[in-house]
C-alpha positions as CSV (number, residue, x, y, z in Angstrom):
1,X,-53.4,-37.8,-22.2
2,X,-51.6,-38.8,-25.3
3,X,-51.7,-35.3,-26.7
4,X,-50.8,-33.7,-23.4
5,X,-47.6,-35.7,-22.9
6,X,-46.6,-36.2,-26.6
7,X,-46.5,-40.0,-26.3
8,X,-44.8,-41.5,-29.4
9,X,-47.0,-43.7,-31.6
10,X,-45.7,-47.3,-32.2
11,X,-44.0,-48.0,-35.5
12,X,-46.5,-49.6,-37.9
13,X,-43.7,-51.8,-39.3
14,X,-41.4,-52.6,-36.4
15,X,-39.5,-55.3,-38.2
16,X,-37.9,-58.2,-36.5
17,X,-38.5,-58.6,-32.8
18,X,-34.7,-58.8,-32.1
19,X,-32.3,-56.7,-34.1
20,X,-28.8,-58.0,-34.6
21,X,-26.0,-56.1,-32.9
22,X,-22.6,-55.8,-34.5
23,X,-20.0,-57.3,-32.2
24,X,-17.2,-57.7,-34.7
25,X,-13.8,-56.4,-33.6
26,X,-12.8,-52.9,-34.7
27,X,-9.2,-52.1,-35.4
28,X,-9.0,-50.2,-32.1
29,X,-10.3,-53.2,-30.2
30,X,-7.6,-55.4,-31.7
31,X,-4.9,-52.9,-30.9
32,X,-6.0,-52.6,-27.2
33,X,-6.1,-56.4,-26.9
34,X,-2.6,-56.7,-28.5
35,X,-1.2,-54.1,-26.1
36,X,-2.7,-55.9,-23.2
37,X,-1.1,-59.2,-24.3
38,X,2.2,-57.5,-24.8
39,X,2.1,-55.9,-21.4
40,X,1.2,-59.2,-19.7
41,X,4.1,-60.9,-21.5
42,X,6.5,-58.1,-20.5
43,X,5.4,-58.3,-16.8
44,X,5.9,-62.0,-16.7
45,X,9.4,-61.7,-18.2
46,X,10.4,-59.0,-15.8
47,X,9.0,-61.0,-12.8
48,X,11.0,-64.0,-13.8
49,X,14.4,-62.3,-14.3
50,X,16.9,-63.0,-11.5
51,X,17.4,-59.4,-10.6
52,X,13.7,-58.8,-9.9
53,X,12.8,-62.1,-8.2
54,X,14.0,-61.0,-4.8
55,X,12.5,-57.5,-5.1
56,X,8.8,-58.2,-5.3
57,X,8.1,-55.6,-2.6
58,X,9.2,-52.9,-5.0
59,X,6.8,-53.8,-7.8
60,X,3.0,-53.6,-8.1
61,X,1.1,-53.8,-11.3
62,X,1.1,-50.0,-11.7
63,X,4.9,-50.0,-11.4
64,X,5.2,-52.6,-14.0
65,X,2.9,-50.5,-16.2
66,X,5.1,-47.4,-15.6
67,X,8.3,-49.4,-16.6
68,X,6.4,-50.8,-19.6
69,X,5.5,-47.2,-20.7
70,X,9.1,-46.1,-20.4
71,X,10.2,-49.1,-22.6
72,X,7.4,-48.4,-25.1
73,X,8.4,-44.7,-25.3
74,X,12.0,-45.6,-26.1
75,X,13.7,-44.5,-22.9
76,X,14.7,-48.0,-21.7
77,X,15.7,-51.0,-23.9
78,X,17.1,-53.5,-21.4
79,X,17.5,-54.0,-17.7
80,X,20.5,-55.1,-15.7
81,X,20.8,-55.9,-12.0
82,X,20.4,-53.6,-9.0
83,X,23.0,-50.9,-8.4
84,X,21.7,-50.1,-4.9
85,X,18.8,-51.1,-2.7
86,X,17.3,-49.1,0.1
87,X,14.3,-48.6,2.3
88,X,12.8,-46.0,0.0
89,X,14.0,-47.0,-3.5
90,X,16.0,-49.4,-5.6
91,X,18.3,-48.3,-8.4
92,X,18.8,-50.6,-11.4
93,X,21.3,-50.5,-14.2
94,X,19.7,-50.3,-17.7
95,X,20.3,-49.4,-21.3
96,X,18.8,-46.5,-23.0
97,X,16.6,-46.7,-26.1
98,X,17.7,-47.0,-29.7
99,X,18.5,-43.3,-29.9
100,X,20.4,-43.3,-26.6
101,X,22.2,-46.6,-26.0
102,X,24.3,-45.5,-23.1
103,X,24.1,-47.1,-19.6
104,X,21.4,-45.4,-17.5
105,X,19.9,-45.7,-14.0
106,X,16.3,-46.5,-13.3
107,X,15.3,-45.5,-9.8
108,X,12.1,-47.1,-8.5
109,X,10.5,-45.7,-5.3
110,X,8.6,-48.2,-3.1
111,X,5.0,-47.2,-2.7
112,X,4.4,-49.2,0.4
113,X,7.8,-48.9,2.2
114,X,8.8,-45.3,1.6
115,X,9.2,-43.0,4.6
116,X,5.9,-41.2,4.1
117,X,6.2,-38.8,7.0
118,X,9.7,-37.7,6.1
119,X,8.6,-37.1,2.5
120,X,5.7,-35.0,3.6
121,X,8.1,-32.8,5.7
122,X,9.9,-31.8,2.5
123,X,6.8,-31.7,0.2
124,X,4.5,-29.6,2.5
125,X,5.2,-26.0,1.9
126,X,6.7,-26.5,-1.6
127,X,4.4,-24.5,-3.9
128,X,5.0,-26.9,-6.7
129,X,3.3,-29.7,-4.9
130,X,0.3,-28.2,-3.1
131,X,-2.9,-30.1,-2.7
132,X,-1.5,-33.7,-2.5
133,X,-3.3,-34.4,0.8
134,X,-2.6,-37.4,2.9
135,X,-2.6,-40.1,0.2
136,X,0.6,-42.1,0.5
137,X,0.7,-43.2,-3.2
138,X,0.2,-39.6,-4.3
139,X,3.0,-38.5,-2.0
140,X,5.5,-41.0,-3.4
141,X,4.6,-40.2,-7.0
142,X,4.9,-36.4,-6.2
143,X,8.3,-37.1,-4.6
144,X,9.5,-38.9,-7.8
145,X,8.3,-36.0,-10.0
146,X,10.0,-33.6,-7.5
147,X,13.4,-35.3,-7.9
148,X,13.1,-35.1,-11.7
149,X,12.2,-31.4,-11.5
150,X,15.0,-30.7,-9.0
151,X,17.6,-32.4,-11.2
152,X,16.4,-30.4,-14.2
153,X,16.6,-27.1,-12.3
154,X,20.1,-27.9,-10.9
155,X,21.5,-28.7,-14.3
156,X,20.2,-25.5,-15.8
157,X,21.9,-23.7,-12.9
158,X,25.2,-25.3,-13.8
159,X,25.3,-27.8,-11.0
160,X,26.7,-31.3,-12.0
161,X,24.0,-33.7,-11.2
162,X,22.8,-36.9,-13.0
163,X,21.0,-35.9,-16.1
164,X,17.2,-36.6,-15.7
165,X,15.8,-38.5,-18.7
166,X,12.2,-39.4,-18.0
167,X,9.8,-39.9,-15.2
168,X,6.7,-42.1,-15.0
169,X,4.7,-42.6,-11.8
170,X,7.2,-43.8,-9.1
171,X,10.0,-44.5,-11.6
172,X,12.8,-42.1,-12.5
173,X,15.2,-42.6,-15.4
174,X,18.5,-40.7,-15.3
175,X,22.1,-40.8,-16.3
176,X,24.2,-43.5,-14.7
177,X,27.4,-41.7,-13.4
178,X,30.2,-44.2,-13.9
179,X,29.3,-47.8,-14.6
180,X,27.4,-50.5,-12.7
181,X,30.6,-52.7,-12.5
182,X,32.8,-49.7,-11.5
183,X,30.4,-47.3,-9.7
184,X,31.4,-43.8,-8.8
185,X,32.6,-43.5,-5.2
186,X,31.0,-41.3,-2.6
187,X,33.1,-38.6,-1.2
188,X,33.0,-40.4,2.1
189,X,34.6,-43.5,0.5
190,X,37.6,-41.9,-1.1
191,X,40.8,-40.1,0.0
192,X,40.3,-36.5,-1.1
193,X,43.6,-35.6,-2.7
194,X,42.7,-32.0,-3.3
195,X,40.3,-31.0,-0.5
196,X,40.7,-27.2,-1.2
197,X,39.6,-27.7,-4.8
198,X,36.8,-30.0,-3.8
199,X,35.5,-27.6,-1.2
200,X,35.5,-24.7,-3.7
201,X,33.5,-26.8,-6.1
202,X,31.0,-27.9,-3.5
203,X,30.4,-24.4,-2.1
204,X,30.0,-23.0,-5.6
205,X,27.4,-25.7,-6.4
206,X,25.6,-24.9,-3.2
207,X,25.5,-21.2,-4.2
208,X,24.3,-22.0,-7.7
209,X,21.5,-24.2,-6.3
210,X,20.5,-21.4,-3.9
211,X,20.4,-18.8,-6.6
212,X,18.3,-21.2,-8.7
213,X,15.9,-21.2,-5.7
214,X,16.8,-24.7,-4.3
215,X,18.4,-26.0,-1.1
216,X,19.6,-29.6,-1.2
217,X,18.3,-30.3,2.3
218,X,20.4,-33.4,3.0
219,X,23.9,-32.5,1.6
220,X,26.9,-34.3,3.0
221,X,29.8,-36.5,2.0
222,X,27.3,-39.3,1.5
223,X,25.4,-37.4,-1.3
224,X,28.4,-36.4,-3.4
225,X,30.3,-38.7,-5.7
226,X,33.6,-38.5,-7.6
227,X,33.9,-39.9,-11.1
228,X,36.9,-39.4,-13.3
229,X,37.9,-36.3,-11.3
230,X,34.4,-34.8,-11.5
231,X,32.3,-34.1,-8.4
232,X,28.6,-34.9,-8.8
233,X,25.8,-34.1,-6.4
234,X,23.2,-36.8,-6.1
235,X,19.9,-37.6,-4.3
236,X,17.9,-34.4,-4.9
237,X,14.5,-35.9,-4.1
238,X,14.3,-33.9,-0.8
239,X,15.7,-30.6,-2.3
240,X,13.3,-27.8,-1.3
241,X,12.7,-24.3,-2.6
242,X,14.1,-21.3,-0.7
243,X,10.4,-20.4,0.0
244,X,9.8,-23.6,2.0
245,X,8.9,-22.8,5.6
246,X,11.9,-25.0,6.8
247,X,14.4,-23.7,4.2
248,X,16.6,-22.0,6.8
249,X,16.9,-25.1,8.9
250,X,17.6,-27.2,5.8
251,X,20.3,-24.8,4.6
252,X,21.9,-24.6,8.1
253,X,22.1,-28.4,8.2
254,X,23.7,-28.6,4.8
255,X,26.3,-26.0,5.8
256,X,27.1,-27.7,9.0
257,X,27.5,-31.1,7.3
258,X,29.7,-29.8,4.5
259,X,31.8,-27.5,6.7
260,X,32.3,-30.4,9.2
261,X,33.5,-32.8,6.5
262,X,36.0,-30.4,5.0
263,X,37.2,-29.2,8.3
264,X,38.3,-32.8,8.9
265,X,40.1,-32.6,5.6
266,X,42.2,-29.7,6.9
267,X,40.2,-26.8,5.4
268,X,39.7,-23.8,7.6
269,X,36.0,-23.2,7.4
270,X,32.8,-23.2,9.4
271,X,29.1,-23.4,8.8
272,X,28.5,-19.6,9.3
273,X,31.2,-18.7,6.7
274,X,29.8,-21.2,4.3
275,X,26.3,-20.0,4.7
276,X,27.4,-16.4,4.1
277,X,29.1,-17.5,0.8
278,X,26.1,-19.5,-0.4
279,X,23.5,-16.8,0.3
280,X,25.6,-13.9,-1.0
281,X,23.5,-11.8,-3.4
282,X,24.2,-12.2,-7.0
283,X,26.3,-9.3,-8.4
284,X,24.3,-6.6,-10.3
285,X,25.8,-6.5,-13.8
286,X,24.5,-3.0,-14.3
287,X,26.9,-1.8,-11.5
288,X,29.9,-2.4,-13.7
289,X,28.4,-0.4,-16.5
290,X,27.7,2.6,-14.3
291,X,31.4,2.7,-13.2
């Protein structure tokens, strides 16, 4: 039987009955433990600051870890108070890292309180975020990544939006337009002195977004701000691609909202005219050469 199954023969000199096992710390073990201690201290400090005490519903341990990673990676060096609080997200004033000490905004989406069904309406059909399924946490994280990607695409298309800086889990770091103490005003909050110019800028931005393959999806005077004479489009989390199954409905709604607002400012326009302008095909540069 021994030969058939190749059973090992016992060692003639087995040595001590119990061999000692090396349990001394390696350098890697110490680094991990130090990082854990640093994270615990960071989380305690953040929890105890006045601006976060009343916002416990926004933060779980994974969110603290996301913020900690952004700090460690040099994107955030200090936090200020909340700029805005909402059902889906809170936005906080912060300072950038050593290489970027400007004021920035940190937007933290609530994992538990976000409007899950509404988010899914915009995510489903977007080819960039297929396969998420029905997991709420995955949906909120995808939504945060989506807003970052939409901001990047809009800026490349020449649309003035907050500059995206970094994204980690449900936390988005971006440019703070204006200052926390003197925030930029929404279009709905100001007296538009030059509505003709403002309308020209808005419809051109809408067309640039469309030619870049995006539709804002919730554009109105409440999602546009004015700062130092500059019009900035914000809240691009829900922006969908032109290939989304509901893209026509989203675009119609944007055109109706924008046309309605500027009509009240005395501009002669309507949703159909605006839509025609936004969706006009891009001129073919080769046509001029042929002439």
